[in-house]
C-alpha positions as CSV (number, residue, x, y, z in Angstrom):
1,M,-34.0,10.2,12.7
2,K,-36.0,6.4,13.4
3,Q,-34.2,3.3,12.5
4,L,-35.7,-0.1,11.4
5,T,-33.9,-3.3,10.8
6,V,-35.2,-5.8,8.9
7,I,-33.9,-9.1,9.7
8,S,-34.7,-12.7,10.6
9,G,-33.1,-15.9,12.2
10,K,-32.0,-17.5,9.0
11,G,-31.8,-17.4,6.0
12,G,-33.9,-17.6,2.3
13,T,-36.9,-16.0,4.3
14,G,-37.3,-13.4,2.5
15,K,-35.5,-10.6,4.5
16,T,-33.6,-8.8,1.9
17,T,-36.9,-8.9,-0.7
18,I,-39.0,-7.1,2.3
19,T,-36.2,-4.1,2.5
20,A,-35.8,-3.6,-1.0
21,A,-39.9,-3.0,-1.6
22,F,-39.2,-1.0,1.9
23,A,-37.2,0.5,-0.2
24,A,-39.3,1.7,-3.1
25,L,-41.7,3.2,-0.5
26,A,-40.3,5.2,2.0
27,Q,-39.4,8.6,1.6
28,N,-36.7,10.6,2.8
29,H,-34.8,8.2,3.5
30,V,-31.4,6.2,3.7
31,M,-30.4,2.4,3.2
32,A,-27.9,0.3,5.1
33,D,-27.2,-3.1,4.0
34,G,-25.6,-4.5,7.3
35,D,-25.6,-7.7,6.1
36,V,-21.5,-7.5,5.0
37,D,-20.6,-11.5,4.9
38,A,-22.9,-11.9,2.4
39,A,-24.6,-8.7,0.7
40,D,-27.4,-8.6,-2.0
41,L,-29.4,-5.6,-1.1
42,H,-27.4,-4.0,-4.1
43,L,-28.7,-7.2,-6.3
44,I,-31.5,-4.9,-6.5
45,L,-30.8,-1.5,-6.3
46,T,-28.3,-1.1,-8.5
47,P,-26.0,1.4,-6.6
48,H,-23.7,4.0,-8.2
49,I,-20.4,4.0,-5.9
50,K,-19.7,7.6,-4.9
51,R,-17.1,6.3,-2.8
52,G,-14.9,3.2,-1.3
53,E,-12.6,3.1,1.0
54,E,-10.8,0.1,3.1
55,F,-11.1,-1.4,6.5
56,Y,-9.3,-3.0,8.6
57,G,-11.0,-4.7,11.1
58,G,-8.2,-6.6,13.3
59,R,-4.4,-6.9,14.5
60,T,-1.8,-9.2,12.9
61,P,1.9,-9.1,13.8
62,S,4.6,-8.2,11.9
63,L,7.9,-9.4,12.7
64,D,11.6,-7.5,12.2
65,K,14.7,-10.0,11.5
66,D,16.4,-7.5,11.4
67,K,15.3,-6.9,15.9
68,C,14.5,-10.4,16.4
69,D,17.9,-12.5,17.8
70,E,15.9,-15.5,17.7
71,C,15.3,-16.1,21.3
72,G,12.2,-18.8,20.5
73,I,10.3,-16.5,23.4
74,C,7.4,-16.1,21.2
75,M,7.6,-19.0,20.1
76,E,6.6,-20.5,23.5
77,V,4.1,-17.6,24.8
78,C,2.1,-18.5,21.4
79,R,-1.4,-20.4,22.6
80,F,-2.2,-21.1,18.8
81,E,1.0,-22.1,17.5
82,A,1.0,-19.5,14.9
83,I,4.9,-18.9,15.2
84,H,7.5,-21.7,13.7
85,D,11.1,-21.6,12.7
86,F,10.8,-17.5,13.6
87,A,8.2,-16.8,11.0
88,I,4.4,-15.7,12.0
89,D,1.4,-18.1,10.1
90,S,-1.5,-15.6,9.5
91,I,-4.5,-18.2,9.0
92,S,-3.4,-19.9,12.3
93,C,-2.3,-16.7,14.0
94,E,-5.7,-14.9,16.4
95,G,-4.2,-11.2,16.3
96,C,-3.8,-11.6,19.9
97,G,-0.9,-9.9,20.5
98,L,1.4,-11.4,23.1
99,C,4.3,-12.0,20.8
100,M,4.5,-8.3,21.1
101,H,4.0,-7.9,24.3
102,A,6.3,-10.5,25.0
103,C,9.4,-10.1,22.7
104,P,12.3,-8.9,24.7
105,N,14.0,-7.0,21.6
106,E,10.6,-5.4,20.4
107,A,11.1,-6.8,17.6
108,I,7.5,-7.8,16.8
109,K,4.6,-5.0,15.9
110,M,0.9,-5.3,15.3
111,E,-0.5,-4.0,12.5
112,G,-3.7,-3.4,11.4
113,K,-5.8,-6.0,8.8
114,F,-6.8,-5.1,5.3
115,S,-10.7,-7.5,6.1
116,G,-12.6,-5.6,3.0
117,H,-14.4,-2.6,2.1
118,W,-17.5,-0.7,2.6
119,F,-19.2,2.0,0.1
120,I,-21.9,4.6,0.0
121,S,-23.5,4.5,-3.4
122,D,-26.6,6.9,-4.9
123,T,-29.1,4.1,-5.9
124,R,-32.1,5.9,-7.4
125,F,-34.8,5.6,-4.1
126,G,-31.3,7.4,-2.4
127,P,-28.1,7.1,-0.7
128,M,-26.9,3.6,0.3
129,V,-24.1,1.9,2.4
130,H,-23.1,-1.1,2.0
131,A,-19.5,-3.1,2.4
132,R,-17.8,-6.2,1.9
133,L,-15.5,-8.3,4.3
134,G,-13.6,-10.6,3.1
135,I,-13.4,-14.5,2.6
136,A,-12.9,-15.7,6.0
137,E,-12.7,-12.4,7.4
138,E,-14.0,-11.7,11.0
139,N,-14.9,-8.5,12.5
140,S,-17.9,-8.6,10.9
141,G,-19.7,-7.1,13.4
142,K,-17.2,-4.0,14.3
143,L,-18.4,-3.0,10.1
144,V,-21.7,-3.6,10.5
145,T,-21.3,-0.8,13.3
146,L,-19.5,1.1,10.8
147,V,-21.9,0.8,8.2
148,R,-24.4,2.3,10.5
149,Q,-22.0,5.0,11.2
150,Q,-22.0,6.3,8.6
151,A,-25.3,5.9,7.7
152,R,-26.4,7.5,10.6
153,L,-24.4,10.6,9.3
154,I,-25.6,10.7,6.0
155,A,-29.1,11.2,8.0
156,E,-27.9,13.7,9.7
157,D,-26.7,15.9,7.0
158,E,-29.2,15.5,4.5
159,N,-31.8,15.9,7.1
160,K,-33.0,12.2,6.5
161,D,-35.9,10.8,8.7
162,L,-35.6,7.4,8.6
163,I,-32.8,5.0,7.7
164,I,-33.6,1.3,6.5
165,I,-30.9,-1.3,7.5
166,D,-31.3,-4.3,5.4
167,G,-29.7,-6.8,8.3
168,P,-28.2,-10.7,8.3
169,P,-29.0,-13.9,9.7
170,G,-29.0,-15.9,12.7
171,I,-28.7,-14.3,16.8
172,G,-24.6,-13.8,16.4
173,C,-22.4,-10.7,16.8
174,P,-23.3,-9.3,12.9
175,V,-26.8,-8.9,14.2
176,I,-26.5,-7.9,17.8
177,A,-24.9,-5.1,15.6
178,V,-27.6,-4.3,13.8
179,I,-30.5,-4.2,15.8
180,T,-28.4,-2.1,19.2
181,G,-30.0,0.9,19.6
182,V,-32.5,0.6,16.4
183,D,-35.6,2.0,17.1
184,L,-38.0,-1.3,15.8
185,V,-37.1,-4.7,14.4
186,L,-39.0,-6.6,12.0
187,A,-38.4,-10.1,11.8
188,V,-38.9,-11.7,8.2
189,T,-40.1,-15.9,8.4
190,E,-41.1,-18.9,6.5
191,P,-43.5,-21.1,8.1
192,T,-40.8,-24.7,8.1
193,L,-39.7,-25.9,11.6
194,S,-36.0,-24.1,10.8
195,G,-37.9,-20.6,10.1
196,I,-40.1,-21.6,13.6
197,H,-37.3,-21.9,15.6
198,D,-34.9,-19.3,14.8
199,L,-37.6,-16.8,14.6
200,E,-38.0,-17.4,18.7
201,R,-34.4,-16.8,19.1
202,V,-33.9,-13.7,16.9
203,L,-37.1,-12.2,18.7
204,E,-35.5,-13.3,22.3
205,V,-32.0,-11.3,21.0
206,A,-34.2,-8.5,19.9
207,K,-36.2,-8.4,23.6
208,H,-32.7,-9.1,25.7
209,F,-31.5,-5.9,24.2
210,N,-35.0,-4.4,24.8
211,V,-35.7,-3.4,20.8
212,P,-39.5,-3.6,19.9
213,A,-39.8,-6.2,17.6
214,M,-42.9,-7.1,14.5
215,V,-43.1,-10.3,12.4
216,C,-43.7,-10.8,8.6
217,I,-44.1,-15.1,7.4
218,N,-43.3,-15.0,3.9
219,K,-44.5,-17.6,1.6
220,C,-47.1,-18.1,4.6
221,D,-49.2,-20.5,2.4
222,I,-46.3,-23.5,1.6
223,N,-47.6,-24.6,5.3
224,P,-50.5,-22.9,7.5
225,E,-50.2,-25.1,9.9
226,N,-46.5,-24.3,11.3
227,A,-48.1,-20.2,9.8
228,R,-50.8,-20.6,12.6
229,K,-48.0,-21.9,14.9
230,I,-45.7,-18.3,14.8
231,E,-48.8,-15.8,15.2
232,D,-49.9,-18.1,18.0
233,Y,-46.3,-17.4,19.0
234,C,-46.3,-14.4,18.6
235,Q,-50.1,-13.6,19.9
236,D,-48.7,-15.2,23.5
237,K,-45.5,-12.7,23.4
238,N,-47.7,-10.0,22.4
239,I,-45.8,-9.6,19.6
240,A,-47.9,-8.2,15.8
241,V,-48.3,-10.8,12.8
242,V,-48.0,-7.0,10.0
243,G,-48.0,-9.5,7.0
244,N,-48.8,-12.9,5.7
245,I,-47.2,-13.6,2.9
246,P,-48.2,-16.0,0.0
247,Y,-45.8,-17.8,-2.2
248,D,-45.7,-15.8,-5.9
249,P,-43.3,-16.8,-8.5
250,V,-43.7,-13.3,-9.7
251,V,-41.2,-12.1,-6.4
252,T,-38.4,-14.4,-7.8
253,R,-38.9,-12.1,-11.6
254,A,-38.9,-9.6,-9.9
255,M,-35.2,-9.6,-8.6
256,V,-34.2,-11.3,-12.2
257,E,-35.2,-8.4,-13.4
258,G,-33.0,-6.4,-10.5
259,Q,-36.8,-4.7,-9.2
260,S,-37.9,-5.3,-5.9
261,V,-41.4,-6.7,-6.3
262,V,-43.6,-3.3,-5.8
263,E,-41.9,-1.5,-9.0
264,Y,-41.7,-5.0,-11.1
265,D,-45.8,-5.8,-10.5
266,S,-48.5,-4.6,-8.7
267,G,-50.2,-7.7,-7.8
268,I,-51.1,-9.2,-4.3
269,V,-47.9,-9.5,-3.1
270,T,-47.3,-5.8,-3.4
271,E,-50.4,-4.9,-2.0
272,I,-49.7,-6.9,0.8
273,I,-46.0,-5.2,1.6
274,K,-47.8,-1.5,1.6
275,K,-50.2,-2.1,4.7
276,M,-47.6,-4.4,6.0
277,W,-45.2,-1.1,5.6
278,E,-48.0,1.0,6.6
279,R,-48.3,-0.3,9.6
280,I,-44.9,-0.2,10.0
281,R,-44.4,3.7,9.3
282,A,-46.9,4.0,11.4
283,K,-45.3,2.7,14.3
284,L,-42.4,4.8,13.5
285,Q,-44.6,7.8,13.2
286,D,-42.7,9.6,15.3
287,G,-40.4,12.6,13.8
288,L,-40.9,11.1,10.2
289,K,-42.1,13.8,7.1
290,E,-45.2,12.9,4.8
């Protein structure tokens, strides 16, 4: 079984557009949306949910008023000032648990904190695992790991050869959770100054975790000079640029219709993505079925 993660150093580069196209082109695979903070792969793949589960990502303290003698020790030890008048402020609380350990009457206990949902679904391209983290909730990296674990279980149970993961933007904890242990990452970027800067950062993260990387330059013709800078940087780092995709409104029209661009149109963008997929598939060839 192979795992491919599509990432980007910043949002809006076209990462999910590319991932959805790969979903249409690949065979015998499982899809996973690792962007749990702002998942949008479902907008194109229109999954039919088979199973939904609650996600408890952290811990939150609960105060038993019957056991509390209002000694005030919990308020003294809380460095986040989350306990006032013997009541816990859930917004200020960081879930460290110190108040529980300090309470002499065992009036405080830590309980699982509901943080969102995760789902196993069917799509027209096969099974998909995705999730929705609650607003302002933490532990997104933990939820990403859960999504990947479930995708792997499905792949093993159904004898799938490949897991394609739509990763989150940036270089933080969710990105680390979505690339560690995969066989290849595809970094999608755009020829802007922020795109170049963030591409360099995310490629350094992949390098740190010894994950091979390839690069796709999306909307490459909006600034040819910056596109060349990206190519020069990748050549210097011995990283293959597997696709240069021009700007084309057909991509937006496909998304409006709820389709991947390779389903919607057979033009130049689709041809480039197909060739890019063949190069990526060749890189992952060992263990993949035709």
